ZADO-1210 file (C-alpha; in nm, 4 decimals, padded with zeros to 6 digits):
<atoms>
<atom x="-09.1483" y="-05.9864" z="01.3891" code="MET" pos="1"/>
<atom x="-09.2206" y="-05.7825" z="01.6977" code="ALA" pos="2"/>
<atom x="-09.1816" y="-05.4063" z="01.6660" code="LYS" pos="3"/>
<atom x="-09.0245" y="-05.1705" z="01.9109" code="GLY" pos="4"/>
<atom x="-08.7376" y="-05.3921" z="02.0234" code="LYS" pos="5"/>
<atom x="-08.4459" y="-05.1740" z="02.1191" code="SER" pos="6"/>
<atom x="-08.0931" y="-05.2069" z="01.9895" code="LYS" pos="7"/>
<atom x="-08.1656" y="-05.4829" z="01.7426" code="GLY" pos="8"/>
<atom x="-08.2839" y="-05.7394" z="02.0004" code="SER" pos="9"/>
<atom x="-08.5514" y="-05.9928" z="01.9067" code="LEU" pos="10"/>
<atom x="-08.6133" y="-06.1891" z="02.2221" code="ALA" pos="11"/>
<atom x="-08.8529" y="-06.0641" z="02.4850" code="LYS" pos="12"/>
<atom x="-08.6375" y="-05.9545" z="02.7748" code="GLN" pos="13"/>
<atom x="-08.7798" y="-06.0885" z="03.1024" code="PRO" pos="14"/>
<atom x="-08.7489" y="-05.9080" z="03.4329" code="ALA" pos="15"/>
<atom x="-08.4045" y="-05.9540" z="03.5824" code="GLU" pos="16"/>
<atom x="-08.3848" y="-06.2872" z="03.7638" code="ARG" pos="17"/>
<atom x="-08.1486" y="-06.4141" z="04.0275" code="ALA" pos="18"/>
<atom x="-07.8459" y="-06.5884" z="03.8827" code="LYS" pos="19"/>
<atom x="-07.8980" y="-06.9630" z="03.8490" code="LEU" pos="20"/>
<atom x="-07.6627" y="-07.1323" z="04.0918" code="LYS" pos="21"/>
<atom x="-07.4184" y="-07.3747" z="03.9353" code="ASN" pos="22"/>
<atom x="-07.5425" y="-07.6588" z="04.1570" code="LYS" pos="23"/>
<atom x="-07.9012" y="-07.6050" z="04.0395" code="ASP" pos="24"/>
<atom x="-07.7880" y="-07.5692" z="03.6793" code="TYR" pos="25"/>
<atom x="-07.5917" y="-07.8944" z="03.6853" code="LEU" pos="26"/>
<atom x="-07.8815" y="-08.0781" z="03.8498" code="SER" pos="27"/>
<atom x="-08.1294" y="-07.9626" z="03.5861" code="LYS" pos="28"/>
<atom x="-07.8772" y="-08.0282" z="03.3085" code="LEU" pos="29"/>
<atom x="-07.8238" y="-08.3827" z="03.4337" code="ARG" pos="30"/>
<atom x="-08.1975" y="-08.4520" z="03.4097" code="ASP" pos="31"/>
<atom x="-08.2026" y="-08.3166" z="03.0545" code="LEU" pos="32"/>
<atom x="-07.8994" y="-08.5282" z="02.9637" code="HIS" pos="33"/>
<atom x="-08.0879" y="-08.8389" z="03.0765" code="VAL" pos="34"/>
<atom x="-08.3708" y="-08.7416" z="02.8409" code="GLU" pos="35"/>
<atom x="-08.1256" y="-08.6762" z="02.5567" code="LEU" pos="36"/>
<atom x="-07.9904" y="-09.0296" z="02.5970" code="VAL" pos="37"/>
<atom x="-08.3481" y="-09.1601" z="02.5746" code="LYS" pos="38"/>
<atom x="-08.3956" y="-08.9519" z="02.2610" code="LEU" pos="39"/>
<atom x="-08.0700" y="-09.0887" z="02.1198" code="GLN" pos="40"/>
<atom x="-08.1783" y="-09.4496" z="02.1652" code="GLU" pos="41"/>
<atom x="-08.5189" y="-09.3743" z="02.0129" code="TRP" pos="42"/>
<atom x="-08.3613" y="-09.2003" z="01.7131" code="VAL" pos="43"/>
<atom x="-08.1388" y="-09.5033" z="01.6546" code="LYS" pos="44"/>
<atom x="-08.4184" y="-09.7569" z="01.6936" code="GLN" pos="45"/>
<atom x="-08.6748" y="-09.5769" z="01.4810" code="GLU" pos="46"/>
<atom x="-08.4378" y="-09.4357" z="01.2172" code="GLY" pos="47"/>
<atom x="-08.5341" y="-09.0751" z="01.2931" code="ILE" pos="48"/>
<atom x="-08.3540" y="-08.7943" z="01.1077" code="LYS" pos="49"/>
<atom x="-08.3007" y="-08.4649" z="01.2902" code="VAL" pos="50"/>
<atom x="-08.1257" y="-08.1496" z="01.1691" code="CYS" pos="51"/>
<atom x="-08.0626" y="-07.8700" z="01.4212" code="VAL" pos="52"/>
<atom x="-07.9289" y="-07.5303" z="01.3146" code="ILE" pos="53"/>
<atom x="-07.7747" y="-07.2796" z="01.5562" code="PHE" pos="54"/>
<atom x="-07.7343" y="-06.9210" z="01.4432" code="GLU" pos="55"/>
<atom x="-07.6749" y="-06.5902" z="01.6208" code="GLY" pos="56"/>
<atom x="-07.4281" y="-06.3083" z="01.6572" code="ARG" pos="57"/>
<atom x="-07.0700" y="-06.3609" z="01.7722" code="ASP" pos="58"/>
<atom x="-07.0710" y="-06.4288" z="02.1447" code="GLY" pos="59"/>
<atom x="-07.4355" y="-06.5368" z="02.1536" code="ALA" pos="60"/>
<atom x="-07.3451" y="-06.8706" z="02.3122" code="GLY" pos="61"/>
<atom x="-07.3834" y="-07.1156" z="02.0253" code="LYS" pos="62"/>
<atom x="-07.0708" y="-07.3156" z="02.1071" code="GLY" pos="63"/>
<atom x="-07.1495" y="-07.3539" z="02.4762" code="GLY" pos="64"/>
<atom x="-07.5067" y="-07.4576" z="02.4005" code="THR" pos="65"/>
<atom x="-07.3919" y="-07.7198" z="02.1512" code="ILE" pos="66"/>
<atom x="-07.1378" y="-07.8518" z="02.4012" code="LYS" pos="67"/>
<atom x="-07.4050" y="-07.8798" z="02.6714" code="ALA" pos="68"/>
<atom x="-07.6333" y="-08.0550" z="02.4238" code="LEU" pos="69"/>
<atom x="-07.3795" y="-08.3123" z="02.3090" code="THR" pos="70"/>
<atom x="-07.1472" y="-08.3805" z="02.6029" code="GLU" pos="71"/>
<atom x="-07.3342" y="-08.6899" z="02.7270" code="ARG" pos="72"/>
<atom x="-07.4485" y="-08.8470" z="02.4009" code="VAL" pos="73"/>
<atom x="-07.2707" y="-09.0440" z="02.1308" code="SER" pos="74"/>
<atom x="-07.0878" y="-08.8412" z="01.8620" code="PRO" pos="75"/>
<atom x="-07.1853" y="-09.1167" z="01.6195" code="ARG" pos="76"/>
<atom x="-07.5508" y="-09.0204" z="01.6652" code="VAL" pos="77"/>
<atom x="-07.5246" y="-08.6509" z="01.7566" code="PHE" pos="78"/>
<atom x="-07.2920" y="-08.5240" z="01.4872" code="ARG" pos="79"/>
<atom x="-07.1704" y="-08.1618" z="01.4970" code="VAL" pos="80"/>
<atom x="-07.0941" y="-07.9906" z="01.1656" code="VAL" pos="81"/>
<atom x="-06.8880" y="-07.6695" z="01.1685" code="ALA" pos="82"/>
<atom x="-06.7607" y="-07.6139" z="00.8159" code="LEU" pos="83"/>
<atom x="-06.4551" y="-07.3961" z="00.7456" code="PRO" pos="84"/>
<atom x="-06.4447" y="-07.1290" z="00.4775" code="ALA" pos="85"/>
<atom x="-06.5255" y="-07.2734" z="00.1343" code="PRO" pos="86"/>
<atom x="-06.2433" y="-07.3942" z="-00.0872" code="THR" pos="87"/>
<atom x="-06.1852" y="-07.2474" z="-00.4315" code="GLU" pos="88"/>
<atom x="-06.3655" y="-07.5479" z="-00.5813" code="ARG" pos="89"/>
<atom x="-06.6612" y="-07.5111" z="-00.3448" code="GLU" pos="90"/>
<atom x="-06.6924" y="-07.1458" z="-00.4379" code="LYS" pos="91"/>
<atom x="-06.7819" y="-07.2557" z="-00.7922" code="THR" pos="92"/>
<atom x="-07.0566" y="-07.4921" z="-00.6755" code="GLN" pos="93"/>
<atom x="-07.4221" y="-07.4218" z="-00.6113" code="MET" pos="94"/>
<atom x="-07.4137" y="-07.2422" z="-00.2770" code="TYR" pos="95"/>
<atom x="-07.6021" y="-07.5045" z="-00.0741" code="LEU" pos="96"/>
<atom x="-07.4172" y="-07.7952" z="-00.2341" code="GLN" pos="97"/>
<atom x="-07.1444" y="-07.8350" z="00.0276" code="ARG" pos="98"/>
<atom x="-07.3965" y="-07.8503" z="00.3108" code="TYR" pos="99"/>
<atom x="-07.6227" y="-08.1185" z="00.1636" code="LEU" pos="100"/>
<atom x="-07.3852" y="-08.4163" z="00.2159" code="PRO" pos="101"/>
<atom x="-07.3896" y="-08.3415" z="00.5902" code="HIS" pos="102"/>
<atom x="-07.7665" y="-08.3759" z="00.6296" code="LEU" pos="103"/>
<atom x="-07.8710" y="-08.6629" z="00.8595" code="PRO" pos="104"/>
<atom x="-07.9283" y="-09.0198" z="00.7547" code="ALA" pos="105"/>
<atom x="-08.1634" y="-09.2446" z="00.9514" code="ALA" pos="106"/>
<atom x="-08.0633" y="-09.2642" z="01.3158" code="GLY" pos="107"/>
<atom x="-07.8697" y="-08.9368" z="01.3211" code="GLU" pos="108"/>
<atom x="-07.9021" y="-08.5933" z="01.4810" code="VAL" pos="109"/>
<atom x="-07.6901" y="-08.3442" z="01.2864" code="VAL" pos="110"/>
<atom x="-07.6141" y="-08.0123" z="01.4540" code="ILE" pos="111"/>
<atom x="-07.4922" y="-07.7231" z="01.2408" code="PHE" pos="112"/>
<atom x="-07.2744" y="-07.4731" z="01.4272" code="ASP" pos="113"/>
<atom x="-07.3619" y="-07.2071" z="01.1745" code="ARG" pos="114"/>
<atom x="-07.5065" y="-07.3294" z="00.8494" code="SER" pos="115"/>
<atom x="-07.6098" y="-07.2299" z="00.5011" code="TRP" pos="116"/>
<atom x="-07.7448" y="-06.9134" z="00.6662" code="TYR" pos="117"/>
<atom x="-07.3906" y="-06.7755" z="00.6579" code="ASN" pos="118"/>
<atom x="-07.4940" y="-06.6312" z="00.3238" code="ARG" pos="119"/>
<atom x="-07.7765" y="-06.4331" z="00.4820" code="ALA" pos="120"/>
<atom x="-07.5554" y="-06.3075" z="00.7651" code="GLY" pos="121"/>
<atom x="-07.1788" y="-06.2734" z="00.7669" code="VAL" pos="122"/>
<atom x="-07.1358" y="-06.3126" z="00.3906" code="GLU" pos="123"/>
<atom x="-07.3924" y="-06.0454" z="00.3157" code="ARG" pos="124"/>
<atom x="-07.2780" y="-05.8001" z="00.5824" code="VAL" pos="125"/>
<atom x="-06.9045" y="-05.8401" z="00.5224" code="MET" pos="126"/>
<atom x="-06.9296" y="-05.8336" z="00.1422" code="GLY" pos="127"/>
<atom x="-06.8351" y="-06.1964" z="00.0700" code="PHE" pos="128"/>
<atom x="-07.1365" y="-06.2193" z="-00.1589" code="CYS" pos="129"/>
<atom x="-07.3322" y="-05.9649" z="-00.3580" code="THR" pos="130"/>
<atom x="-07.6742" y="-05.8340" z="-00.2600" code="GLU" pos="131"/>
<atom x="-07.8133" y="-06.0154" z="-00.5631" code="GLN" pos="132"/>
<atom x="-07.6617" y="-06.3455" z="-00.4448" code="GLN" pos="133"/>
<atom x="-07.8029" y="-06.2938" z="-00.0955" code="ALA" pos="134"/>
<atom x="-08.1484" y="-06.2175" z="-00.2322" code="ASP" pos="135"/>
<atom x="-08.1410" y="-06.5268" z="-00.4549" code="LYS" pos="136"/>
<atom x="-08.0409" y="-06.7344" z="-00.1548" code="PHE" pos="137"/>
<atom x="-08.3306" y="-06.6047" z="00.0545" code="LEU" pos="138"/>
<atom x="-08.5727" y="-06.6904" z="-00.2243" code="LYS" pos="139"/>
<atom x="-08.4383" y="-07.0409" z="-00.2808" code="SER" pos="140"/>
<atom x="-08.3660" y="-07.1645" z="00.0730" code="VAL" pos="141"/>
<atom x="-08.7326" y="-07.2083" z="00.1759" code="PRO" pos="142"/>
<atom x="-08.7765" y="-07.4398" z="-00.1227" code="LEU" pos="143"/>
<atom x="-08.4709" y="-07.6421" z="-00.0222" code="VAL" pos="144"/>
<atom x="-08.5870" y="-07.6635" z="00.3377" code="GLU" pos="145"/>
<atom x="-08.9306" y="-07.7743" z="00.2197" code="ARG" pos="146"/>
<atom x="-08.7617" y="-08.0588" z="00.0326" code="ALA" pos="147"/>
<atom x="-08.5517" y="-08.1452" z="00.3391" code="ILE" pos="148"/>
<atom x="-08.8603" y="-08.1651" z="00.5611" code="VAL" pos="149"/>
<atom x="-09.0571" y="-08.3585" z="00.2974" code="ASP" pos="150"/>
<atom x="-08.7769" y="-08.6178" z="00.2956" code="SER" pos="151"/>
<atom x="-08.8551" y="-08.6969" z="00.6596" code="GLY" pos="152"/>
<atom x="-08.6039" y="-08.4733" z="00.8379" code="VAL" pos="153"/>
<atom x="-08.7111" y="-08.2940" z="01.1559" code="ILE" pos="154"/>
<atom x="-08.5684" y="-07.9428" z="01.1020" code="LEU" pos="155"/>
<atom x="-08.5108" y="-07.7152" z="01.4021" code="LEU" pos="156"/>
<atom x="-08.3626" y="-07.3663" z="01.3600" code="LYS" pos="157"/>
<atom x="-08.2511" y="-07.1773" z="01.6720" code="TYR" pos="158"/>
<atom x="-08.1532" y="-06.8106" z="01.6809" code="TRP" pos="159"/>
<atom x="-07.9637" y="-06.7134" z="01.9980" code="LEU" pos="160"/>
<atom x="-08.0436" y="-06.3507" z="02.0714" code="ASP" pos="161"/>
<atom x="-07.7885" y="-06.1574" z="02.2779" code="VAL" pos="162"/>
<atom x="-07.7980" y="-05.7907" z="02.3770" code="SER" pos="163"/>
<atom x="-07.5323" y="-05.5381" z="02.2793" code="GLN" pos="164"/>
<atom x="-07.4148" y="-05.5030" z="02.6372" code="GLN" pos="165"/>
<atom x="-07.3819" y="-05.8763" z="02.6979" code="GLU" pos="166"/>
<atom x="-07.2066" y="-05.9337" z="02.3652" code="GLN" pos="167"/>
<atom x="-06.9535" y="-05.6646" z="02.4542" code="THR" pos="168"/>
<atom x="-06.8934" y="-05.8188" z="02.7974" code="ARG" pos="169"/>
<atom x="-06.8342" y="-06.1632" z="02.6480" code="ARG" pos="170"/>
<atom x="-06.6028" y="-06.0462" z="02.3712" code="LEU" pos="171"/>
<atom x="-06.3990" y="-05.8380" z="02.6145" code="GLU" pos="172"/>
<atom x="-06.3700" y="-06.1437" z="02.8399" code="ALA" pos="173"/>
<atom x="-06.2191" y="-06.3378" z="02.5483" code="ARG" pos="174"/>
<atom x="-05.9432" y="-06.0788" z="02.5143" code="ILE" pos="175"/>
<atom x="-05.8362" y="-06.1310" z="02.8758" code="GLU" pos="176"/>
<atom x="-05.8741" y="-06.5096" z="02.8909" code="ASP" pos="177"/>
<atom x="-05.6002" y="-06.7239" z="02.7381" code="GLY" pos="178"/>
<atom x="-05.8466" y="-07.0117" z="02.7104" code="ARG" pos="179"/>
<atom x="-06.0862" y="-06.8111" z="02.4955" code="LYS" pos="180"/>
<atom x="-05.8675" y="-06.5788" z="02.2872" code="ILE" pos="181"/>
<atom x="-05.8848" y="-06.8223" z="01.9938" code="TRP" pos="182"/>
<atom x="-06.2587" y="-06.7519" z="01.9762" code="LYS" pos="183"/>
<atom x="-06.1946" y="-06.3884" z="01.8863" code="LEU" pos="184"/>
<atom x="-06.1060" y="-06.3844" z="01.5177" code="SER" pos="185"/>
<atom x="-06.0241" y="-06.0804" z="01.3013" code="PRO" pos="186"/>
<atom x="-06.3668" y="-06.1314" z="01.1427" code="MET" pos="187"/>
<atom x="-06.5319" y="-06.1095" z="01.4837" code="ASP" pos="188"/>
<atom x="-06.3615" y="-05.7754" z="01.5460" code="LEU" pos="189"/>
<atom x="-06.4756" y="-05.6373" z="01.2104" code="LYS" pos="190"/>
<atom x="-06.8277" y="-05.7632" z="01.2693" code="SER" pos="191"/>
<atom x="-06.8532" y="-05.6164" z="01.6173" code="TYR" pos="192"/>
<atom x="-06.8890" y="-05.2583" z="01.4948" code="GLY" pos="193"/>
<atom x="-07.1616" y="-05.3461" z="01.2446" code="ARG" pos="194"/>
<atom x="-07.4404" y="-05.4343" z="01.4869" code="TRP" pos="195"/>
<atom x="-07.7193" y="-05.2711" z="01.2895" code="TYR" pos="196"/>
<atom x="-07.6042" y="-05.4075" z="00.9535" code="ASP" pos="197"/>
<atom x="-07.6362" y="-05.7532" z="01.1117" code="TYR" pos="198"/>
<atom x="-07.9765" y="-05.6586" z="01.2533" code="SER" pos="199"/>
<atom x="-08.1005" y="-05.5611" z="00.9073" code="ARG" pos="200"/>
<atom x="-07.9603" y="-05.8819" z="00.7570" code="ALA" pos="201"/>
<atom x="-08.1230" y="-06.0897" z="01.0307" code="ARG" pos="202"/>
<atom x="-08.4573" y="-05.9147" z="00.9803" code="ASP" pos="203"/>
<atom x="-08.4502" y="-05.9892" z="00.6066" code="ALA" pos="204"/>
<atom x="-08.3543" y="-06.3514" z="00.6779" code="MET" pos="205"/>
<atom x="-08.6421" y="-06.3988" z="00.9197" code="PHE" pos="206"/>
<atom x="-08.8920" y="-06.2386" z="00.6835" code="LYS" pos="207"/>
<atom x="-08.7930" y="-06.4716" z="00.4000" code="ALA" pos="208"/>
<atom x="-08.7232" y="-06.7987" z="00.5816" code="THR" pos="209"/>
<atom x="-08.9437" y="-06.8109" z="00.8940" code="ASP" pos="210"/>
<atom x="-09.1900" y="-07.0681" z="00.7593" code="THR" pos="211"/>
<atom x="-09.4431" y="-07.3084" z="00.9109" code="GLU" pos="212"/>
<atom x="-09.2264" y="-07.6079" z="00.8210" code="TYR" pos="213"/>
<atom x="-08.8978" y="-07.4376" z="00.9147" code="GLY" pos="214"/>
<atom x="-08.9708" y="-07.1734" z="01.1795" code="PRO" pos="215"/>
<atom x="-08.7050" y="-06.9721" z="01.3562" code="TRP" pos="216"/>
<atom x="-08.7050" y="-07.0442" z="01.7288" code="LEU" pos="217"/>
<atom x="-08.5642" y="-06.7480" z="01.9223" code="VAL" pos="218"/>
<atom x="-08.3895" y="-06.7942" z="02.2568" code="ALA" pos="219"/>
<atom x="-08.2866" y="-06.5077" z="02.4829" code="ASN" pos="220"/>
<atom x="-07.9188" y="-06.5903" z="02.5371" code="SER" pos="221"/>
<atom x="-07.8133" y="-06.3235" z="02.7873" code="ASN" pos="222"/>
<atom x="-07.8028" y="-06.5880" z="03.0629" code="ASP" pos="223"/>
<atom x="-07.5898" y="-06.8753" z="02.9346" code="LYS" pos="224"/>
<atom x="-07.7020" y="-07.1362" z="03.1839" code="ARG" pos="225"/>
<atom x="-08.0706" y="-07.0710" z="03.1368" code="ARG" pos="226"/>
<atom x="-08.0242" y="-07.0516" z="02.7599" code="THR" pos="227"/>
<atom x="-07.8758" y="-07.4004" z="02.7479" code="ARG" pos="228"/>
<atom x="-08.1454" y="-07.5494" z="02.9670" code="LEU" pos="229"/>
<atom x="-08.4244" y="-07.3759" z="02.7742" code="ASN" pos="230"/>
<atom x="-08.2985" y="-07.4822" z="02.4322" code="ILE" pos="231"/>
<atom x="-08.2379" y="-07.8453" z="02.5288" code="ILE" pos="232"/>
<atom x="-08.5807" y="-07.8595" z="02.6925" code="SER" pos="233"/>
<atom x="-08.7426" y="-07.7061" z="02.3837" code="ASP" pos="234"/>
<atom x="-08.5633" y="-07.9470" z="02.1498" code="LEU" pos="235"/>
<atom x="-08.6807" y="-08.2461" z="02.3523" code="LEU" pos="236"/>
<atom x="-09.0387" y="-08.1165" z="02.3408" code="SER" pos="237"/>
<atom x="-09.0370" y="-08.0942" z="01.9613" code="ARG" pos="238"/>
<atom x="-08.9258" y="-08.4505" z="01.8861" code="ILE" pos="239"/>
<atom x="-09.1713" y="-08.7244" z="01.9884" code="PRO" pos="240"/>
<atom x="-08.9715" y="-09.0009" z="02.1545" code="TYR" pos="241"/>
<atom x="-09.0140" y="-09.2854" z="02.3999" code="LYS" pos="242"/>
<atom x="-08.7745" y="-09.4615" z="02.6314" code="ALA" pos="243"/>
<atom x="-08.6378" y="-09.7725" z="02.4622" code="VAL" pos="244"/>
<atom x="-08.6664" y="-10.0864" z="02.6719" code="ALA" pos="245"/>
<atom x="-08.3262" y="-10.2192" z="02.7694" code="ARG" pos="246"/>
<atom x="-08.2210" y="-10.5429" z="02.9355" code="ALA" pos="247"/>
<atom x="-08.0761" y="-10.5028" z="03.2822" code="LYS" pos="248"/>
<atom x="-07.6995" y="-10.4655" z="03.2573" code="VAL" pos="249"/>
<atom x="-07.4744" y="-10.6677" z="03.4878" code="THR" pos="250"/>
<atom x="-07.0980" y="-10.6950" z="03.4668" code="LEU" pos="251"/>
<atom x="-06.9717" y="-11.0451" z="03.3831" code="PRO" pos="252"/>
<atom x="-06.7155" y="-11.2199" z="03.6024" code="LYS" pos="253"/>
<atom x="-06.3538" y="-11.1587" z="03.5093" code="ARG" pos="254"/>
<atom x="-06.1463" y="-11.4517" z="03.3931" code="GLN" pos="255"/>
<atom x="-05.8943" y="-11.6090" z="03.6289" code="LYS" pos="256"/>
<atom x="-05.5302" y="-11.5048" z="03.5769" code="PRO" pos="257"/>
<atom x="-05.4288" y="-11.8471" z="03.4501" code="GLY" pos="258"/>
<atom x="-05.0692" y="-11.7955" z="03.5577" code="GLY" pos="259"/>
<atom x="-05.0407" y="-11.4372" z="03.4256" code="TYR" pos="260"/>
<atom x="-04.7960" y="-11.2109" z="03.6110" code="ARG" pos="261"/>
<atom x="-04.7349" y="-10.8386" z="03.5642" code="GLU" pos="262"/>
<atom x="-04.4137" y="-10.7921" z="03.3618" code="PRO" pos="263"/>
<atom x="-04.0995" y="-10.6164" z="03.4807" code="ASP" pos="264"/>
<atom x="-04.1114" y="-10.4003" z="03.1668" code="TYR" pos="265"/>
<atom x="-03.9823" y="-10.0408" z="03.2236" code="PRO" pos="266"/>
<atom x="-04.3069" y="-09.8598" z="03.1343" code="PHE" pos="267"/>
<atom x="-04.2594" y="-09.4914" z="03.0538" code="ARG" pos="268"/>
<atom x="-04.4915" y="-09.3407" z="03.3130" code="HIS" pos="269"/>
<atom x="-04.5704" y="-08.9733" z="03.2791" code="ILE" pos="270"/>
<atom x="-04.4745" y="-08.7398" z="03.5678" code="PRO" pos="271"/>
<atom x="-04.7481" y="-08.7112" z="03.8307" code="GLU" pos="272"/>
<atom x="-04.7496" y="-08.3347" z="03.8753" code="LYS" pos="273"/>
<atom x="-05.0992" y="-08.3140" z="04.0160" code="PHE" pos="274"/>
</atoms>
């Protein structure tokens, strides 16, 4: 891990760049979406198994990145997993047990919006597990991930790295925006003041789990649009795929009405307010 990063930031901060115009962003995103569809068809045809993990602080942009990644592909192939808090029964299980059933089968890309690494982050920092439990987790998870990779799963782990200033700006924006207020939970507010506790927990997590077969891939997430483009581009570069040959699609002719007439039924049309 690089030394000398200020304020708990991992990603190398580039020189300030001009804001990416929305038109340019959408154009580049469209091209990447075309490639994601090619990847999807290849994954289905070849029975590829892909597991993608997104982690980062609150407000780092995980949700928006996942939405950009999945909005033009099939949810039956690109499956997003965002588990709620564990039930009382799940709390008695082996920690990783509730995540394992969600791992991909052949022809699937499973995306974890937060993952088993909750134990190394929020659970450790906020006291939902003991230090001993967190340490045991960090020792065992590389072995589990080794087994996952050995079973044929392509494992990609992304850490979205946001600065203190940008995190503050985004969380404050949630307070003022009725569309986003649901994203600001009581836990987020408690976590906000513990920046350096999270930095220490992240550092320990990286030291224990950044392996050759399951490396942590760090993305500077201060610019949301560039973050999404960079991560999707990186993901595509790490999974060998080819365009699947498809027959040319033409729409068939519609049948003739055969005497059918629109009924006089009083359909309950909704008001056209817009």
